[in-house]
C-alpha positions in Angstrom: 0.0 0.0 0.0 1.3 3.4 -0.9 1.7 6.5 1.2 2.4 10.0 -0.1 4.1 12.9 1.5 2.6 16.0 0.0 4.5 18.5 2.1 6.9 18.4 5.0 8.5 21.5 6.6 9.1 23.8 9.6 7.4 27.2 10.1 8.3 30.0 12.5 5.9 32.9 12.8 6.6 36.2 14.5 4.3 38.7 12.7 1.0 36.9 13.0 -0.5 34.3 10.7 -4.0 32.9 9.9 -5.2 30.0 7.7 -8.5 28.2 7.6 -10.1 25.2 6.1 -13.7 25.5 7.2 -15.0 23.2 4.5 -12.6 20.5 5.6 -8.8 19.9 5.4 -8.0 18.1 2.2 -5.4 15.6 3.5 -3.9 14.3 6.7 -2.0 16.8 8.8 0.5 16.2 11.6 1.6 19.4 13.3 3.9 19.5 16.3 4.3 22.8 18.2 8.0 23.2 19.1 8.1 26.8 20.3 5.8 29.5 21.5 2.0 29.4 21.3 -0.8 29.7 18.9 -4.6 28.9 18.7 -6.4 26.4 16.5 -10.0 25.6 15.8 -10.6 21.9 15.2 -14.1 20.5 14.5 -15.5 23.8 16.0 -13.4 23.6 19.2 -11.0 26.5 19.9 -7.8 25.2 21.5 -4.6 26.9 22.8 -1.5 25.1 21.5 1.8 25.1 23.3 5.2 23.5 22.8 4.9 19.7 22.9 1.3 19.7 21.6 0.8 17.4 18.6 -2.1 18.2 16.4 -3.7 15.4 14.3 -6.1 16.3 11.5 -7.8 13.9 9.1 -9.3 14.7 5.7 -12.6 16.6 6.0 -11.9 18.1 9.5 -12.7 21.7 10.0 -9.3 23.3 10.8 -8.1 26.9 11.5 -4.7 28.2 12.7 -4.2 31.6 14.3 -0.9 33.1 15.4 -1.7 36.5 16.9 0.4 39.7 16.4 3.2 39.7 19.0 3.1 35.9 19.5 5.9 33.6 18.5 5.1 30.2 17.1 7.3 27.4 15.7 6.2 24.0 14.4 7.0 21.0 12.4 4.2 19.9 10.0 3.6 17.2 7.5 0.8 16.7 5.0 0.2 13.2 3.6 -2.3 10.8 2.2 -2.5 7.2 0.8 -3.9 3.8 1.5 -1.3 3.0 4.1 -2.1 6.2 6.0 -5.8 5.4 5.8 -5.3 2.0 7.4 -2.9 3.3 10.0 -5.2 6.1 11.0 -8.1 3.8 11.5 -6.0 1.4 13.6 -6.1 3.2 16.9 -8.1 6.1 18.5 -6.3 9.4 18.2 -7.0 12.6 20.1 -7.2 15.9 18.1 -4.3 17.2 20.2 -1.9 15.1 22.3 0.8 16.5 24.6 4.0 14.5 23.9 7.6 14.7 24.9 9.7 16.3 22.1 12.2 13.5 21.8 15.2 14.4 19.7 14.9 11.1 17.8 11.4 12.0 16.8 12.5 15.4 15.6 15.5 14.0 13.8 13.1 11.6 11.9 10.9 14.5 11.0 13.9 16.5 9.7 15.1 13.6 7.7 11.8 13.5 5.8 11.9 17.3 5.4 15.4 17.2 3.9 14.5 14.2 1.6 11.5 16.2 0.2 13.7 19.2 -0.4 15.8 17.2 -3.0 15.2 17.9 -6.7 12.3 15.7 -7.8 14.6 13.7 -10.0 16.8 12.8 -6.9 14.0 11.9 -4.5 13.6 8.3 -3.5 9.8 7.6 -3.1 10.4 4.2 -1.5 12.7 5.7 1.1 10.3 8.6 1.8 7.4 6.1 2.2 9.3 4.1 4.8 10.3 7.3 6.6 6.7 8.4 6.8 5.6 5.0 8.1 8.4 5.2 10.8 7.2 8.6 11.8 3.6 7.5 12.0 4.5 4.5 14.2 6.7 6.6 16.4 3.9 9.1 16.8 1.6 6.3 17.7 4.0 5.1 20.4 4.6 8.5 22.0 0.8 9.2 22.0 0.2 5.9 23.7 2.9 6.4 26.2 1.7 9.9 27.0 -1.9 8.7 27.5 -3.4 7.4 30.8 -4.0 4.0 29.2 -0.3 3.2 29.0 0.8 0.6 31.6 3.2 2.9 33.4 2.9 6.5 34.7 4.2 9.1 32.3 7.2 10.0 34.5 8.2 6.3 34.7 8.0 6.1 30.9 10.3 9.1 30.7 12.8 7.3 33.0 12.6 4.1 31.0 13.3 6.0 27.7 16.2 7.8 29.3 17.7 4.5 30.6 17.2 2.8 27.2 19.0 5.7 25.5 21.9 5.8 28.0 22.2 2.2 29.1 25.5 1.7 27.3 27.1 4.5 29.3 27.9 4.9 33.0 24.8 7.0 33.8 23.7 7.8 37.4 20.4 7.4 39.1 20.4 11.1 39.8 20.5 11.9 36.1 17.4 9.8 35.5 15.6 11.5 38.3 16.5 15.0 37.0 15.2 14.0 33.5 11.9 13.0 35.1 11.8 16.1 37.3 11.8 14.0 40.5 13.9 13.6 43.6 16.2 10.6 43.6 14.3 8.9 46.4 10.9 9.5 44.7 12.2 8.3 41.3 13.8 5.2 42.8 10.6 4.2 44.6 8.3 5.0 41.7 10.4 3.1 39.2 10.7 0.0 41.3 7.0 0.0 42.3 5.9 0.4 38.6 8.4 -1.6 36.7 9.2 -4.3 39.3 12.9 -3.8 39.2 15.5 -1.1 39.9 16.8 1.3 37.3 20.1 -0.5 37.3 18.5 -3.9 36.9 16.5 -2.5 33.9 19.7 -1.1 32.4 21.5 -4.5 32.9 18.7 -6.2 30.9 19.2 -3.8 28.1 23.0 -4.2 28.2 22.7 -8.0 28.2 20.3 -8.0 25.3 22.7 -5.8 23.3 25.6 -8.0 24.2 23.8 -11.1 23.1 23.0 -9.5 19.7 26.7 -8.7 19.2 27.8 -12.2 20.2 25.4 -13.7 17.6 25.9 -11.3 14.7 29.3 -9.7 15.0 32.9 -10.8 15.2 33.7 -8.5 18.1 35.7 -9.9 20.9 34.0 -10.5 24.3 36.2 -7.8 25.8 35.1 -5.3 23.1 31.4 -6.3 23.6 31.7 -5.8 27.4 33.1 -2.3 27.0 30.7 -1.3 24.2 27.6 -2.5 26.0 28.4 -0.6 29.2 29.7 -3.3 31.5 33.1 -1.6 32.0 35.2 -4.8 32.0 35.0 -8.4 30.8 35.2 -9.9 34.3 32.1 -8.0 35.3 30.3 -8.8 32.1 31.1 -12.5 32.7 29.8 -12.4 36.2 26.5 -10.7 35.2 25.9 -12.8 32.2 26.5 -16.1 34.0 24.3 -15.1 36.9 21.5 -14.3 34.4 21.8 -17.2 31.9 23.7 -19.9 34.0 26.4 -20.1 31.2 29.5 -18.1 30.5 29.5 -15.6 27.5 32.1 -17.7 25.7 30.1 -20.9 26.1 27.0 -19.1 24.9 28.8 -17.8 21.9 30.0 -21.3 20.9 26.5 -22.7 21.1 25.1 -19.9 18.9 
């Protein structure tokens, strides 16, 4: 099934701006407010939009955007259509506006699409653009789900989990995770353990072990290199943690695989 990116870009308004589609927006629109504020009217509802608000418009929705004089407003936006988007859109319930964390990986993916669409038409790769759009849609679906109350963990715990997943291969500290979530160390430690069922470091060790097992299976890296790259610090410590978890040494596991 095809998906088409009709436009992808970034806008920054400082002198006021107004657009309207009272008779219905012609395509799907994803709009992420990154700076400042603005107002939108969606399906007759007037909403104030702030940084971190993701707006999701489907074809036919009444949509207006207003940036007042004196306001500053910056946003990423993408307009698309196609059979794949139709099916994805109908696959889960979406709010008109969702407050999400502006993760740099999400913004980088959005920029990747933007830069790809800026290429001369003869140099554009439609297949690549299609897969990038699908990746963006599925990423948005995840962040919307994680930000919603229906997700299995509180939002602050999810923020801590994402931070640990991103920094597990380094020697991060619990205090850094707590600051990222806006909590005290004692509160973050208690909340994480009660929600996830393990400590932050135990969660990090699981990620490190999974990464190490992938490298043992699919690369020719030495066990010492794997131990260092996956955040264990030394091979003896990696050996100890791995054997405790899997009742077999890393070397023996690799020979079996």
